MARTOR-684391 format. One record per residue (C-alpha): residue number from 1; x negated, y, z; residue in one letter. Coordinates in steps of 0.02 Angstrom, whole numbers, plus 50000, padded with zeros to 5 digits. Layout:
     n      c1      c2      c3   res
   NUM       X       Y       Z     A
...
END
This chain:
     n      c1      c2      c3   res
     1   37946   55136   54371     M
     2   37947   55315   54403     M
     3   38044   55482   54301     S
     4   37906   55581   54268     A
     5   37980   55751   54368     A
     6   37945   55610   54517     A
     7   37777   55581   54469     A
     8   37727   55745   54465     D
     9   37793   55783   54651     D
    10   37742   55618   54745     E
    11   37636   55543   54636     G
    12   37655   55356   54557     P
    13   37733   55227   54660     E
    14   37587   55087   54729     L
    15   37657   54903   54709     E
    16   37609   54805   54863     P
    17   37490   54688   54876     S
    18   37553   54503   54833     R
    19   37471   54344   54928     T
    20   37434   54195   54867     S
    21   37623   54134   54908     D
    22   37702   54258   54810     D
    23   37628   54182   54634     L
    24   37707   54066   54541     P
    25   37685   53879   54524     E
    26   37509   53830   54460     S
    27   37557   53714   54294     R
    28   37383   53655   54269     G
    29   37253   53817   54170     S
    30   37414   53909   54118     A
    31   37601   53911   54115     E
    32   37701   53801   54000     V
    33   37808   53920   53912     A
    34   37985   53894   53911     P
    35   38025   53858   53714     W
    36   37821   53732   53723     T
    37   37940   53589   53733     T
    38   38046   53607   53593     D
    39   37891   53616   53491     L
    40   37852   53443   53525     E
    41   38022   53372   53524     T
    42   38020   53465   53333     L
    43   37862   53409   53281     A
    44   37886   53204   53351     K
    45   38033   53254   53235     R
    46   37958   53297   53094     M
    47   37839   53179   53106     K
    48   37943   53041   53115     A
    49   38044   53104   52944     V
    50   37890   53107   52870     R
    51   37835   52903   52910     Q
    52   38022   52865   52865     D
    53   37990   52969   52694     Y
    54   37860   52894   52645     E
    55   37895   52728   52695     L
    56   38039   52729   52595     T
    57   37926   52801   52432     Q
    58   37816   52638   52461     R
    59   37977   52517   52469     F
    60   38045   52609   52309     E
    61   37874   52583   52227     A
    62   37878   52397   52262     L
    63   37894   52323   52091     S
    64   37902   52140   52150     A
    65   37879   52055   52302     A
    66   37813   51867   52331     W
    67   37925   51761   52436     V
    68   37923   51566   52493     L
    69   38017   51450   52370     V
    70   38088   51260   52447     F
    71   38136   51139   52313     D
    72   38141   51271   52188     A
    73   38223   51222   52021     D
    74   38328   51106   52108     T
    75   38520   51121   52156     D
    76   38435   51168   52332     D
    77   38345   51280   52303     E
    78   38314   51409   52419     A
    79   38219   51548   52479     V
    80   38132   51558   52670     Y
    81   38184   51652   52802     S
    82   38175   51686   52974     M
    83   38281   51743   53121     Q
    84   38281   51924   53203     I
    85   38306   51920   53344     G
    86   38397   51835   53501     D
    87   38545   51830   53335     D
    88   38553   51673   53287     E
    89   38651   51737   53128     D
    90   38521   51867   53106     A
    91   38405   51856   52973     H
    92   38282   51913   52829     A
    93   38222   51846   52683     V
    94   38042   51843   52705     L
    95   37909   51974   52596     A
    96   37753   51976   52563     F
    97   37642   52114   52455     E
    98   37533   52010   52403     E
    99   37521   51853   52320     E
   100   37369   51758   52420     S
   101   37463   51827   52597     D
   102   37626   51706   52533     A
   103   37510   51597   52500     K
   104   37422   51583   52652     R
   105   37594   51568   52761     Y
   106   37672   51435   52664     A
   107   37517   51323   52697     I
   108   37550   51388   52885     S
   109   37722   51301   52872     L
   110   37668   51124   52812     R
   111   37660   51073   52984     D
   112   37816   51144   53063     E
   113   37959   50988   53066     P
   114   38100   50980   52949     N
   115   38019   51109   52816     T
   116   37939   51022   52652     G
   117   37808   51105   52532     T
   118   37853   51300   52476     A
   119   37807   51364   52295     S
   120   37773   51546   52305     V
   121   37859   51663   52173     Q
   122   37870   51824   52129     A
   123   38025   51965   52113     L
   124   38075   52098   52070     D
   125   38087   52186   52227     F
   126   38229   52299   52207     E
   127   38348   52155   52152     A
   128   38299   52031   52289     L
   129   38345   52180   52438     V
   130   38495   52224   52375     V
   131   38563   52052   52325     T
   132   38512   51995   52514     S
   133   38603   52124   52581     R
   134   38765   52095   52485     D
   135   38733   51911   52541     A
   136   38717   51993   52712     D
   137   38536   51956   52748     F
   138   38401   52097   52795     A
   139   38236   52090   52698     V
   140   38056   52110   52798     A
   141   37905   52127   52709     V
   142   37753   52078   52750     V
   143   37625   52221   52670     F
   144   37457   52188   52642     Q
   145   37346   52206   52762     G
   146   37476   52128   52915     D
   147   37437   51971   52921     L
   148   37306   51899   53006     G
   149   37243   51768   53102     A
   150   37290   51742   53302     S
   151   37141   51794   53398     P
   152   37069   51637   53520     K
   153   37085   51625   53686     V
   154   36938   51495   53708     D
   155   36786   51558   53579     E
   156   36780   51339   53597     H
   157   36953   51327   53530     E
   158   36922   51289   53363     V
   159   37047   51197   53235     P
   160   36991   51039   53189     I
   161   37104   50999   53040     F
   162   37129   51152   52908     A
   163   37296   51132   52924     S
   164   37292   51190   53102     D
   165   37167   51350   53051     A
   166   37319   51382   52919     A
   167   37453   51399   53090     A
   168   37362   51500   53156     A
   169   37409   51664   53106     L
   170   37457   51824   53171     S
   171   37593   51952   53066     M
   172   37692   52098   53053     S
   173   37838   52147   52983     V
   174   37917   52302   52893     T
   175   38115   52288   52880     M
   176   38207   52377   52765     V
   177   38313   52502   52769     P
   178   38480   52513   52736     D
   179   38443   52675   52658     E
   180   38336   52606   52530     V
   181   38437   52563   52359     F
   182   38597   52598   52444     A
   183   38728   52638   52298     G
   184   38677   52463   52218     K
   185   38777   52270   52228     S
   186   38718   52142   52164     A
   187   38837   52165   52005     S
   188   38692   52277   51931     D
   189   38576   52132   51899     Y
   190   38576   51988   51781     V
   191   38592   51804   51823     D
   192   38482   51722   51709     P
   193   38567   51569   51694     A
   194   38766   51629   51704     E
   195   38754   51793   51642     D
   196   38772   51850   51450     P
   197   38654   51963   51344     I
   198   38647   52044   51187     W
   199   38502   52060   51060     V
   200   38460   52140   50884     L
   201   38417   51992   50758     V
   202   38329   52020   50605     H
   203   38351   51909   50471     D
   204   38463   51791   50563     A
   205   38472   51626   50484     G
   206   38322   51632   50382     T
   207   38151   51563   50400     A
   208   38093   51752   50441     D
   209   38220   51779   50569     A
   210   38144   51907   50712     Q
   211   38221   51987   50887     Y
   212   38229   52207   50884     F
   213   38061   52220   50961     S
   214   37982   52373   51029     M
   215   37802   52443   51102     M
   216   37838   52489   51270     L
   217   37711   52549   51402     N
   218   37566   52473   51277     G
   219   37668   52306   51248     S
   220   37764   52218   51144     D
   221   37937   52221   51216     S
   222   38098   52116   51144     V
   223   38239   52235   51181     V
   224   38411   52159   51256     C
   225   38575   52240   51306     F
   226   38711   52230   51452     R
   227   38850   52222   51312     D
   228   38897   52209   51135     E
   229   38939   52397   51109     D
   230   38791   52450   51160     S
   231   38673   52342   51035     A
   232   38801   52374   50921     S
   233   38751   52569   50911     R
   234   38596   52539   50913     C
   235   38605   52421   50781     G
   236   38685   52540   50662     D
   237   38530   52659   50706     A
   238   38406   52555   50635     L
   239   38499   52484   50478     R
   240   38555   52694   50464     T
   241   38344   52753   50446     T
   242   38257   52552   50442     G
   243   38361   52452   50356     T
   244   38479   52393   50203     L
   245   38565   52289   50307     R
   246   38611   52319   50506     A
   247   38530   52177   50616     P
   248   38645   52053   50666     E
   249   38721   52065   50865     T
   250   38685   51913   50970     Q
   251   38746   51827   51158     E
   252   38625   51716   51235     V
   253   38574   51691   51390     L
   254   38436   51805   51465     L
   255   38339   51635   51518     E
   256   38370   51548   51335     D
   257   38282   51727   51290     L
   258   38157   51679   51402     L
   259   38115   51517   51349     N
   260   38124   51560   51147     S
   261   37976   51683   51157     I
   262   37784   51690   51161     S
   263   37703   51717   51320     E
   264   37618   51882   51223     E
   265   37828   51985   51228     C
   266   37901   52057   51368     D
   267   38081   52077   51364     V
   268   38167   52232   51406     C
   269   38341   52253   51474     L
   270   38426   52405   51422     V
   271   38530   52515   51563     D
   272   38606   52630   51460     E
   273   38607   52694   51259     V
   274   38632   52894   51273     V
   275   38658   52946   51081     E
   276   38519   53117   51074     T
   277   38488   53219   50905     V
   278   38328   53250   50846     I
   279   38284   53412   50761     D
   280   38254   53365   50587     S
   281   38150   53510   50552     A
   282   38020   53458   50652     E
   283   37998   53275   50604     T
   284   37991   53223   50445     D
   285   38138   53090   50381     A
   286   38014   52940   50348     D
   287   37947   52944   50520     T
   288   38094   53011   50606     R
   289   38139   52883   50777     P
   290   38283   52809   50771     S
   291   38283   52745   50947     I
   292   38183   52813   51070     V
   293   38141   52762   51269     A
   294   38159   52829   51412     S
   295   38137   52784   51608     D
   296   38227   52831   51755     D
   297   38111   53029   51755     D
   298   38146   53054   51562     D
   299   37976   53004   51526     T
   300   37950   52927   51337     V
   301   37899   52765   51360     V
   302   37917   52697   51166     G
   303   37995   52743   51007     S
   304   38031   52635   50866     A
   305   38123   52653   50685     R
   306   38118   52469   50648     S
   307   38054   52274   50661     S
   308   38114   52251   50493     A
   309   38068   52288   50326     T
   310   38117   52476   50284     P
   311   38226   52524   50171     T
   312   38090   52584   50026     S
   313   38015   52419   50025     V
   314   38160   52333   50001     I
   315   38234   52429   49862     E
   316   38069   52393   49773     S
   317   38074   52223   49813     L
   318   38270   52234   49763     Q
   319   38219   52310   49600     K
   320   38054   52176   49543     L
   321   38166   52027   49593     F
   322   38294   52097   49484     D
   323   38181   52126   49319     R
   324   38088   51979   49361     T
   325   38277   51871   49367     D
   326   38303   51957   49202     A
   327   38143   51926   49135     A
   328   38197   51715   49163     E
   329   38359   51740   49122     S
   330   38312   51801   48936     D
   331   38181   51693   48926     A
   332   38281   51529   48985     A
   333   38403   51584   48835     S
   334   38260   51601   48712     G
   335   38219   51411   48754     E
   336   38407   51385   48750     Q
   337   38416   51459   48571     A
   338   38239   51335   48516     D
   339   38325   51194   48589     A
   340   38491   51218   48488     A
   341   38394   51248   48322     S
   342   38289   51105   48342     G
   343   38419   50970   48383     E
   344   38522   51038   48230     G
   345   38390   51003   48109     S
   346   38377   50823   48196     G
   347   38549   50800   48180     E
   348   38573   50859   47973     G
   349   38415   50725   47950     S
   350   38493   50573   48016     G
   351   38661   50621   47940     E
   352   38579   50645   47775     G
   353   38481   50475   47774     S
   354   38637   50380   47830     G
   355   38730   50445   47708     A
   356   38594   50410   47570     S
   357   38560   50236   47644     D
   358   38775   50198   47620     G
   359   38772   50176   47427     P
   360   38619   50055   47436     R
END
């Protein structure tokens, strides 16, 4: 641009006309800005992060998965796994989101050599991933809809036998990333057949013996503890507001506990016992809970004072028992006095009779 003074003297300088050779190279309908590629890369990365987050959320929300078990309940029990890629030492436990898919795949294995009949069992997904990882096994998940029939090359190639039809399956698996359930180890989980747990038993050693239980998420659940100290602390809390005597703490195997309770009752394993303060001004002493259960998000899922007989009832029954016992004791003493009086009269008449007979 020219200065204002020059413009007044000489007028504006005209730019020479430009030919087509002087124009920038065409890139489609418009020239691409230099930052467009960076924005596209950023968008792809954001999409990948969002997909990874959604996948992680889906894995963490999966409470249980179905696996294939061979020789179940024997010393040779084994969970089915598959080789990953070309590495013969890399294996992944195959888990299914849907039970029906697991059963279909189990049927397809019947015709494979050296393969027996597999049963389908549900396992806690978090425990499955962590324990498999500790044993150098990955976990591959077949989500709902990822198991289907393989397409036929020729429409006339229809399998004759049902087993052939079951074997014609296509499967897509999703590997569980290492960051899912990271920081946990197999020691965080209880082995039902080997690791002891502790329970609280009301009226132990009597016909009225029962495990301490709570209503959790609408289901009656027996409460179990990982260590004896936690169980004793909860027992003391129950004694304070629930019963005259603390429930007895007993050590059991989870497997034995599951076999001893009814099918209508669940089992809850306590992760941590934390003492808390409840405002006495806001709650009545008779309704104030001694134990409150919450989940990982601190959402209260149940509360209980005690599943045993309340203190007031026990005290009333004890008073009634004492009165009845006292009345029975007085009645028994009266009967003994009457009996003693009768025996004295009989002995006197007998002796008098014997004495009168003597002189004759």
